[in-house]
N, C-alpha and C positions, 0 to 999 in steps of 0.2 A: 640494418635497422633503422629507420629512419631516422631525422634530426630535426625535423618539426615538432613542433606542439603546436595543434589545434584545440583552443580554447571555444567558448560561451559566454561572454559576458555581459552581466545586466549591463543595461544603456541605458534606460528610463522602463519609470516604476508604470506599468497597467494599470488602466482606466479600463473595468472591462476583462476581457479574453487577451491574455497576451498577442502581440502581432508582432511582423517585423522591425520595426519601431522598437521594440523591447531588448534587443539583441545585440550585443555585437560580436561577432567570428571576427578571432584573430588566431595566426599563425607564428610564435614566435620560435628561433632557439631550443634546443632542448636546455637547461641550467644544469649548470655543475651545483654536486653537494660537497658539501663541509662535514665535518667531524660528528657524528649524531647525527645525519639524517641516510636520507634512501633515496631514491629514482625507482618510481613504479611506473611498468607500461600498464594505463587503463585495455583492457578488456570488454566490459561491461559496465552499460552504466544503469541502474533504475532505475524509472518513469515511476515517479509515485503522485498524489493530487494534492497530497503538502506541498508539494512546491511552489505549486500559485499561491497559499499564506507567505510561505518565504521571499515572495515577492517585495508585498506588502510592508511599509513603514509604519509598521502598527505591532503595540504592545503582543505578545504574546510566549509561548513555551517556548520557543527558542528566540534570535535575531534573527530581524532580518536579513537578506540581502545584501551587502551596499554596492552603491552605483559603483561600477565600473570594476566589481570584482566577479572571478569565476565563479559557475551557478553552482551554489550547492547540490549534493547527487551522493546518492547514496553509489559504491562501487568495488569493481574485484578486480585484480590483475594480479601482472610479477613483480618480482622485485628483478630491477636489472644493475642494481649499484647501488650498494652498500658500504657506506663507513658507520653503522647502525651496530654494535655488539650485538642486541637481540634478533638483527632480521639479518637473511643472508640471502646469496645472488640465487634467484628459482626459486623463492620461496611467492609460495599467495598468501593477499593479505587483500582481506575486503576492508573498510572504511568509508568516512564520507570526502570524497578526494576530490569530485566538483567535476562538473562537462569540459570534461578534457581526456585529453589522447595521454600524456603523461603530467606525473605529481610526485613532489620532493614533499617529504614528509618527512617528521621528526618521531615517528611512532605513534601520536598519539592518538587514541579512537580507533587502533589499528587492531585485527588480532588475525591471523592466520591461517588460512583454509585448508580442504585436500580436495586436490582436483577429484580423486583415485578414489574419493569418498562419496562424493555427487559432485554433477554437475555444476560449474563454476556460476553460471545464472539461478543456481537456487539459493545460493547463497545469499541475496539481493531480494529473494519470492522467500518460499518456504522456511528456508532456515535463515533469511534477514529481519529485518523490519518488516516487513507486513506480516509475513508467517509471527514475527513474538507479537504481534499488533493483535492479530485474534484468538493468538491462543490465550495470550493475558487478558485480553479483552472481554470474552467469553468466560472464560475458569474463574476467573476473578473477579471480573465485574456482574459481568449477568449472573451466574452463578446455576447452570440447568441443571435440572434436575430426572432421572428418567421418566417419561411419560409425560413430560414436560414439550409444550411446542413452542418452539423458536426459528423467528421469522427473521429475515437475513436479505436485505437490499445491496443493492452491487452483489449480488450472489455469485456472476459469473469473472468475478474482479480474483487480486489476486488475494487480498483482506477475506472478502467472503465468499470464496470459496473455498477456503481452511476452514471459519470457522462451524458453515454446513455440516462437513465433514466430520470435524470435532464433533459436534451435537448429536451427532448421527451413531458415532461411537459411545457413545455417552448417554445411548438410548432415548432420545426426542425423537418429536415427528418432528420434522426439519422443512420451512416453506420457502423456497427462494423467488426474489421481485428482480426481473434483468428483462433486458431489452430485444427482444425479438424473438420470435419462435427456435433459429440455433441453438441458441447460446440456453433458452431454456431446455430443448432437449438434452442439451448435453449435465445439465447439471442432473437430471433425473436418470439418465440411462450408462451416464457413466462416472456421475456422483455421487447417486446414491438417495440423492431429495424426492421426499416424500411428492413433493408438489409445488407449482410453480406458478408466478405471477407477471402475465408480458405485460410491463405498465406502456410497452409503448400502442400495443394493439386491445387491451381491456382497462375495465374501470377496475381499478384498483379497489377502493371500497368494497364494490360488489364481490370480487374475485377475493379477495379479505374471508366476508363472511361462508362463502362455497369453500374454499381451500381450510381453513381455520375454523371448523362446525364449535369446536371444543374453545376458541378462544384463544390466547397471545399470551404466555407465559413471560416467555420472550424475546427482545427487536435489539435486534442488532443492527443501526443504524447507519449506513456508508452513504446517503445522498440525502438526508432534510428535506427541508421544500415540501410538497401536498402530498409527498409519500408518508413520510412524517405524522402528518395530522390525519390522517388516513388506519394507519395505524393504532396509533392512541383509541382511537371510537373501535376497539376491538380486546383491548387487553381488557387480560382478567386480576382479580383481587392479588395484590403484592406480590403484580409484574413488575421486570425489569428492562427499563430501556438504554439501552449501551449508545451515546452517542459517539462515535470516532469517526465520524467526518458529513461534511456536507455537497460533497461535490457537486449537486442541482444552484448554489449560490456562491461559489466561488467565485464568478464573474460577472455579479451581480453589477450592476451600475447603479441600482436600486438601493434601497436597506434589504438585511438582507432577512429574510417570512420566516418569523419564527412561527408555532406552532398554537393555529387559536384553540386548538381543543387539549390543551392541557391540563384544565379542571379535569380532564379524566387522571391524573396519576393522583390528584383529590379523594375521588368518590372511589379508585380502586385502593387507596392507601399505596398504589408502586410509584416506584425508583427512578430519576433518570439522572444517569450520573455519565459523566463525561471521561475519557480515557487516551494517558498521553503514551506512548508505548515506554518512553523512553524511563519512565518511574521502577520500572521493574528488570531494571539493566542488569543487577548483579546475581539475576534467577532466569535470565538467558539460560546460562547454556542445561538447565534443570529442562528448558523448554523444547530448544534442541533435541536434544538428547532422546527426548517424547515424540516429538514430531518425527525425527529419522527415522525411528524404531517402528512407528505406523504409516509409513514410505514404504520399509522394508517390508512387512508385513502386508503391504497390500490396502490396506485401514484409508489409506489418505495415496491421490492421485492428482500429481500434479500438468500443470496445465503453462507453460511460459507462452507467449507473444514475443520473439523477437522481432528490432528492426535490425537494417544491418545499415553501415552507416552515420559518423557523429556527423556533419554534415545534415543530416536531417532532423536533428532534434528540434528546432518549430515544431514541424510538424507533425512529430512521435508526440512531443508533451499535449498537441493537443489532440492526439488518438483519445485523452483520457476523459476531456469533457464531452467530447462526441460520439461517446461509449463505442465507439471503433474498434477498443482492446478485449480482445480476448483471453486474459487468464493475464499474469502477470506482464507488466509492459516494459520490455529492458530494448537496451538500445545498446547492439554491438558494435563497438567504436570503428571496427575498421572492417568495410561492407568486403 
Protein backbone atom coordinates (compact mmCIF):
# COMPACT_ATOMS: atom_id res chain seq x y z
CA UNK A 1 0.00 0.00 0.00
CA UNK A 2 1.29 3.45 -0.86
CA UNK A 3 1.89 5.80 2.03
CA UNK A 4 1.18 8.94 0.00
CA UNK A 5 -2.15 10.76 0.03
CA UNK A 6 -2.77 12.68 -3.19
CA UNK A 7 -5.14 15.63 -2.76
CA UNK A 8 -6.66 18.43 -4.82
CA UNK A 9 -7.39 21.56 -2.77
CA UNK A 10 -9.15 24.80 -3.64
CA UNK A 11 -6.51 27.47 -4.19
CA UNK A 12 -8.63 30.34 -5.55
CA UNK A 13 -12.27 30.87 -6.42
CA UNK A 14 -12.68 30.84 -10.19
CA UNK A 15 -14.36 33.56 -12.22
CA UNK A 16 -15.91 31.74 -15.14
CA UNK A 17 -14.34 28.38 -15.90
CA UNK A 18 -12.05 26.73 -13.33
CA UNK A 19 -8.44 26.78 -14.49
CA UNK A 20 -5.02 25.59 -13.33
CA UNK A 21 -4.97 28.56 -10.96
CA UNK A 22 -8.07 27.23 -9.17
CA UNK A 23 -6.34 24.18 -7.71
CA UNK A 24 -3.44 23.09 -5.54
CA UNK A 25 -2.20 19.52 -5.94
CA UNK A 26 -0.53 18.16 -2.81
CA UNK A 27 1.00 14.90 -1.68
CA UNK A 28 1.18 14.17 2.05
CA UNK A 29 1.93 11.24 4.32
CA UNK A 30 -1.05 9.12 5.34
CA UNK A 31 -2.62 10.41 8.54
CA UNK A 32 -2.92 8.33 11.68
CA UNK A 33 -6.39 7.70 13.06
CA UNK A 34 -7.66 7.98 16.62
CA UNK A 35 -10.50 6.27 18.49
CA UNK A 36 -13.80 6.64 16.63
CA UNK A 37 -12.14 7.16 13.25
CA UNK A 38 -11.47 5.06 10.15
CA UNK A 39 -9.11 5.35 7.20
CA UNK A 40 -10.60 4.90 3.72
CA UNK A 41 -8.73 4.16 0.52
CA UNK A 42 -10.77 6.09 -2.03
CA UNK A 43 -11.26 4.03 -5.19
CA UNK A 44 -13.66 6.20 -7.21
CA UNK A 45 -14.60 9.89 -7.12
CA UNK A 46 -17.86 11.29 -8.49
CA UNK A 47 -17.54 14.21 -10.92
CA UNK A 48 -20.76 16.24 -10.88
CA UNK A 49 -21.96 19.61 -12.25
CA UNK A 50 -22.85 20.69 -8.70
CA UNK A 51 -19.14 20.87 -7.93
CA UNK A 52 -18.89 24.13 -9.87
CA UNK A 53 -21.48 25.76 -7.60
CA UNK A 54 -19.62 24.62 -4.48
CA UNK A 55 -16.66 26.76 -5.57
CA UNK A 56 -18.64 30.01 -5.32
CA UNK A 57 -18.62 32.01 -2.10
CA UNK A 58 -22.38 32.44 -2.20
CA UNK A 59 -25.41 31.34 -0.21
CA UNK A 60 -26.71 28.00 -1.45
CA UNK A 61 -28.22 24.73 -0.22
CA UNK A 62 -24.75 23.71 1.03
CA UNK A 63 -21.78 25.70 2.33
CA UNK A 64 -19.09 26.54 -0.25
CA UNK A 65 -15.76 24.74 -0.26
CA UNK A 66 -13.31 26.91 1.67
CA UNK A 67 -9.98 28.09 0.29
CA UNK A 68 -7.33 25.51 1.22
CA UNK A 69 -9.82 22.69 1.77
CA UNK A 70 -9.80 19.38 -0.10
CA UNK A 71 -12.34 19.68 -2.93
CA UNK A 72 -15.70 18.22 -1.95
CA UNK A 73 -16.83 15.19 -3.95
CA UNK A 74 -18.80 11.99 -3.61
CA UNK A 75 -16.58 8.96 -3.11
CA UNK A 76 -16.60 5.21 -2.70
CA UNK A 77 -13.76 3.12 -1.30
CA UNK A 78 -12.52 0.49 1.12
CA UNK A 79 -11.89 0.78 4.86
CA UNK A 80 -8.22 -0.13 5.38
CA UNK A 81 -7.91 0.79 9.07
CA UNK A 82 -10.60 1.25 11.68
CA UNK A 83 -11.02 2.34 15.28
CA UNK A 84 -14.75 2.80 14.77
CA UNK A 85 -17.27 0.36 16.21
CA UNK A 86 -19.58 0.44 13.16
CA UNK A 87 -16.99 -0.01 10.40
CA UNK A 88 -14.52 -2.84 9.94
CA UNK A 89 -11.45 -3.26 7.76
CA UNK A 90 -12.64 -4.55 4.39
CA UNK A 91 -15.97 -2.71 4.45
CA UNK A 92 -16.77 -0.65 1.36
CA UNK A 93 -18.31 2.74 2.06
CA UNK A 94 -19.79 5.62 0.09
CA UNK A 95 -19.75 9.20 1.29
CA UNK A 96 -18.40 12.65 0.49
CA UNK A 97 -14.72 12.31 1.30
CA UNK A 98 -13.36 14.62 -1.37
CA UNK A 99 -10.86 14.57 -4.19
CA UNK A 100 -8.10 12.62 -2.46
CA UNK A 101 -6.74 9.11 -2.50
CA UNK A 102 -7.19 8.47 1.24
CA UNK A 103 -9.63 9.95 3.74
CA UNK A 104 -10.02 9.94 7.51
CA UNK A 105 -13.64 9.84 8.69
CA UNK A 106 -15.56 9.69 11.95
CA UNK A 107 -18.31 7.84 10.10
CA UNK A 108 -20.56 10.85 9.57
CA UNK A 109 -22.31 10.67 6.21
CA UNK A 110 -20.91 7.23 5.37
CA UNK A 111 -22.96 4.20 4.42
CA UNK A 112 -21.81 0.71 3.59
CA UNK A 113 -22.15 -0.59 0.03
CA UNK A 114 -21.79 -4.08 -1.40
CA UNK A 115 -19.47 -4.47 -4.43
CA UNK A 116 -20.98 -7.90 -5.02
CA UNK A 117 -24.44 -6.43 -5.66
CA UNK A 118 -23.35 -3.68 -8.06
CA UNK A 119 -20.08 -2.29 -9.44
CA UNK A 120 -18.61 0.36 -7.15
CA UNK A 121 -19.10 3.26 -9.64
CA UNK A 122 -22.86 2.58 -9.58
CA UNK A 123 -22.92 3.85 -5.99
CA UNK A 124 -21.76 7.24 -7.28
CA UNK A 125 -24.17 7.26 -10.20
CA UNK A 126 -27.39 5.38 -10.67
CA UNK A 127 -27.44 4.23 -7.01
CA UNK A 128 -25.87 7.45 -5.72
CA UNK A 129 -26.64 11.15 -5.74
CA UNK A 130 -27.40 11.42 -9.50
CA UNK A 131 -29.74 8.44 -9.30
CA UNK A 132 -31.56 9.86 -6.30
CA UNK A 133 -31.80 13.23 -8.07
CA UNK A 134 -33.39 11.73 -11.16
CA UNK A 135 -35.73 9.46 -9.23
CA UNK A 136 -37.15 12.03 -6.80
CA UNK A 137 -36.96 14.96 -9.20
CA UNK A 138 -39.05 13.19 -11.80
CA UNK A 139 -41.45 11.17 -9.66
CA UNK A 140 -42.06 13.57 -6.74
CA UNK A 141 -41.72 16.93 -8.47
CA UNK A 142 -42.46 16.13 -12.12
CA UNK A 143 -45.26 13.68 -11.29
CA UNK A 144 -45.48 12.11 -14.77
CA UNK A 145 -48.59 10.28 -15.84
CA UNK A 146 -48.89 7.54 -18.44
CA UNK A 147 -49.39 8.97 -21.91
CA UNK A 148 -47.79 12.32 -21.12
CA UNK A 149 -44.79 13.76 -22.96
CA UNK A 150 -41.62 14.15 -20.90
CA UNK A 151 -38.67 16.15 -22.22
CA UNK A 152 -35.27 15.97 -20.52
CA UNK A 153 -32.18 18.03 -21.30
CA UNK A 154 -28.67 16.77 -20.63
CA UNK A 155 -30.30 13.48 -21.54
CA UNK A 156 -27.09 11.49 -22.04
CA UNK A 157 -25.71 12.48 -18.63
CA UNK A 158 -25.98 10.65 -15.33
CA UNK A 159 -29.26 12.24 -14.22
CA UNK A 160 -30.91 12.77 -17.59
CA UNK A 161 -30.42 9.23 -18.85
CA UNK A 162 -32.08 7.82 -15.74
CA UNK A 163 -34.95 10.33 -15.85
CA UNK A 164 -35.79 9.31 -19.40
CA UNK A 165 -35.73 5.62 -18.61
CA UNK A 166 -37.93 6.01 -15.52
CA UNK A 167 -40.38 8.10 -17.55
CA UNK A 168 -40.58 5.26 -20.09
CA UNK A 169 -41.24 2.77 -17.27
CA UNK A 170 -44.13 5.03 -16.21
CA UNK A 171 -45.64 4.91 -19.70
CA UNK A 172 -44.63 8.33 -21.01
CA UNK A 173 -43.44 9.50 -24.39
CA UNK A 174 -39.84 10.63 -23.82
CA UNK A 175 -37.80 13.14 -25.81
CA UNK A 176 -34.15 13.66 -24.90
CA UNK A 177 -32.06 16.73 -25.70
CA UNK A 178 -28.35 15.96 -26.03
CA UNK A 179 -25.28 17.11 -27.93
CA UNK A 180 -24.09 15.10 -30.92
CA UNK A 181 -25.44 12.30 -33.09
CA UNK A 182 -23.67 9.54 -31.15
CA UNK A 183 -25.38 10.48 -27.89
CA UNK A 184 -28.76 10.87 -29.57
CA UNK A 185 -28.45 7.49 -31.27
CA UNK A 186 -27.56 5.87 -27.93
CA UNK A 187 -30.64 7.38 -26.25
CA UNK A 188 -33.00 5.91 -28.83
CA UNK A 189 -31.29 2.62 -29.69
CA UNK A 190 -30.02 1.62 -26.23
CA UNK A 191 -32.17 3.44 -23.68
CA UNK A 192 -35.50 3.41 -25.51
CA UNK A 193 -36.19 7.14 -25.82
CA UNK A 194 -38.92 7.89 -28.36
CA UNK A 195 -37.09 10.80 -29.99
CA UNK A 196 -34.10 13.08 -29.50
CA UNK A 197 -32.99 16.60 -30.31
CA UNK A 198 -29.33 17.28 -31.08
CA UNK A 199 -28.93 20.81 -29.74
CA UNK A 200 -25.51 21.14 -31.39
CA UNK A 201 -26.88 20.56 -34.87
CA UNK A 202 -30.61 21.36 -34.72
CA UNK A 203 -32.83 24.34 -34.05
CA UNK A 204 -34.22 23.27 -30.68
CA UNK A 205 -37.49 25.21 -30.92
CA UNK A 206 -38.32 23.77 -34.34
CA UNK A 207 -37.28 20.28 -33.28
CA UNK A 208 -39.53 20.48 -30.21
CA UNK A 209 -42.56 21.17 -32.40
CA UNK A 210 -41.69 18.14 -34.52
CA UNK A 211 -40.85 15.69 -31.71
CA UNK A 212 -43.57 16.89 -29.30
CA UNK A 213 -46.64 17.34 -31.54
CA UNK A 214 -48.92 17.18 -28.49
CA UNK A 215 -46.84 19.62 -26.43
CA UNK A 216 -44.73 19.09 -23.30
CA UNK A 217 -46.25 17.96 -20.01
CA UNK A 218 -43.06 17.52 -17.96
CA UNK A 219 -39.70 19.16 -18.62
CA UNK A 220 -36.72 18.00 -16.57
CA UNK A 221 -34.13 20.74 -16.96
CA UNK A 222 -30.42 20.15 -16.43
CA UNK A 223 -29.05 22.92 -18.62
CA UNK A 224 -31.01 26.19 -18.31
CA UNK A 225 -30.36 29.04 -20.73
CA UNK A 226 -31.80 29.07 -24.25
CA UNK A 227 -33.04 25.48 -24.12
CA UNK A 228 -35.22 26.15 -21.07
CA UNK A 229 -36.56 29.22 -22.82
CA UNK A 230 -37.41 27.21 -25.95
CA UNK A 231 -39.19 24.44 -24.04
CA UNK A 232 -41.38 27.00 -22.25
CA UNK A 233 -42.92 27.90 -25.61
CA UNK A 234 -44.20 24.33 -26.02
CA UNK A 235 -45.62 23.46 -22.58
CA UNK A 236 -49.16 22.25 -22.02
CA UNK A 237 -51.81 23.24 -19.52
CA UNK A 238 -50.69 22.29 -15.98
CA UNK A 239 -47.19 21.37 -17.16
CA UNK A 240 -44.49 20.74 -14.57
CA UNK A 241 -40.99 22.18 -15.07
CA UNK A 242 -38.36 20.54 -12.84
CA UNK A 243 -35.29 22.75 -12.32
CA UNK A 244 -32.49 20.34 -11.49
CA UNK A 245 -29.53 22.30 -12.82
CA UNK A 246 -28.31 24.89 -15.31
CA UNK A 247 -24.96 23.67 -16.53
CA UNK A 248 -24.98 26.10 -19.46
CA UNK A 249 -24.81 28.96 -16.95
CA UNK A 250 -22.40 27.72 -14.29
CA UNK A 251 -19.24 29.26 -15.75
CA UNK A 252 -20.82 32.57 -16.76
CA UNK A 253 -18.82 35.73 -16.15
CA UNK A 254 -21.99 37.76 -16.74
CA UNK A 255 -25.44 37.50 -15.15
CA UNK A 256 -27.24 34.16 -15.33
CA UNK A 257 -29.62 34.10 -18.29
CA UNK A 258 -33.14 33.56 -17.05
CA UNK A 259 -36.21 32.52 -19.08
CA UNK A 260 -37.79 35.44 -20.91
CA UNK A 261 -40.69 33.15 -21.84
CA UNK A 262 -41.73 32.67 -18.23
CA UNK A 263 -45.21 34.09 -18.85
CA UNK A 264 -46.00 30.78 -20.52
CA UNK A 265 -46.21 29.47 -16.94
CA UNK A 266 -49.03 31.92 -16.26
CA UNK A 267 -50.92 31.24 -19.48
CA UNK A 268 -50.70 27.47 -19.01
CA UNK A 269 -51.15 27.53 -15.22
CA UNK A 270 -47.91 25.56 -15.13
CA UNK A 271 -45.49 25.00 -12.26
CA UNK A 272 -41.72 25.48 -12.20
CA UNK A 273 -40.01 24.03 -9.13
CA UNK A 274 -36.41 23.57 -8.11
CA UNK A 275 -35.16 20.38 -6.49
CA UNK A 276 -32.30 19.57 -4.13
CA UNK A 277 -31.70 15.86 -3.76
CA UNK A 278 -30.73 16.03 -0.08
CA UNK A 279 -34.32 16.94 0.83
CA UNK A 280 -35.22 13.29 0.19
CA UNK A 281 -32.37 11.65 2.09
CA UNK A 282 -34.64 9.65 4.43
CA UNK A 283 -36.23 7.98 1.41
CA UNK A 284 -32.97 7.04 -0.36
CA UNK A 285 -33.22 3.33 0.59
CA UNK A 286 -36.64 3.11 -1.07
CA UNK A 287 -35.34 4.65 -4.29
CA UNK A 288 -32.18 2.54 -4.32
CA UNK A 289 -34.19 -0.65 -3.93
CA UNK A 290 -36.55 0.25 -6.77
CA UNK A 291 -33.78 1.39 -9.12
CA UNK A 292 -31.75 -1.75 -8.38
CA UNK A 293 -34.81 -3.82 -9.26
CA UNK A 294 -35.19 -2.00 -12.57
CA UNK A 295 -31.52 -2.62 -13.37
CA UNK A 296 -31.89 -6.30 -12.54
CA UNK A 297 -34.99 -6.62 -14.75
CA UNK A 298 -33.28 -4.82 -17.63
CA UNK A 299 -35.68 -1.87 -17.58
CA UNK A 300 -32.79 0.48 -16.81
CA UNK A 301 -29.41 0.38 -18.49
CA UNK A 302 -26.37 2.08 -17.01
CA UNK A 303 -23.52 3.82 -18.80
CA UNK A 304 -20.52 5.06 -16.82
CA UNK A 305 -17.73 7.20 -18.22
CA UNK A 306 -14.63 6.37 -16.19
CA UNK A 307 -11.43 8.41 -16.40
CA UNK A 308 -8.32 7.01 -14.71
CA UNK A 309 -5.87 8.83 -12.47
CA UNK A 310 -6.57 11.35 -9.71
CA UNK A 311 -3.92 13.58 -11.28
CA UNK A 312 -6.36 14.28 -14.14
CA UNK A 313 -9.04 15.83 -11.89
CA UNK A 314 -9.00 19.42 -13.27
CA UNK A 315 -9.28 18.25 -16.87
CA UNK A 316 -11.85 15.59 -16.01
CA UNK A 317 -14.08 18.15 -14.25
CA UNK A 318 -14.07 20.33 -17.37
CA UNK A 319 -15.38 17.42 -19.46
CA UNK A 320 -18.78 18.10 -17.88
CA UNK A 321 -18.95 21.67 -19.13
CA UNK A 322 -17.58 20.83 -22.57
CA UNK A 323 -20.18 18.10 -23.07
CA UNK A 324 -17.47 15.44 -23.37
CA UNK A 325 -18.84 12.94 -20.86
CA UNK A 326 -21.06 10.15 -22.11
CA UNK A 327 -22.92 8.78 -19.11
CA UNK A 328 -21.99 9.20 -15.46
CA UNK A 329 -18.54 10.76 -15.14
CA UNK A 330 -16.38 8.99 -12.56
CA UNK A 331 -12.70 9.42 -11.70
CA UNK A 332 -10.84 6.21 -10.86
CA UNK A 333 -8.20 7.26 -8.34
CA UNK A 334 -5.44 4.92 -9.48
CA UNK A 335 -4.87 4.69 -13.23
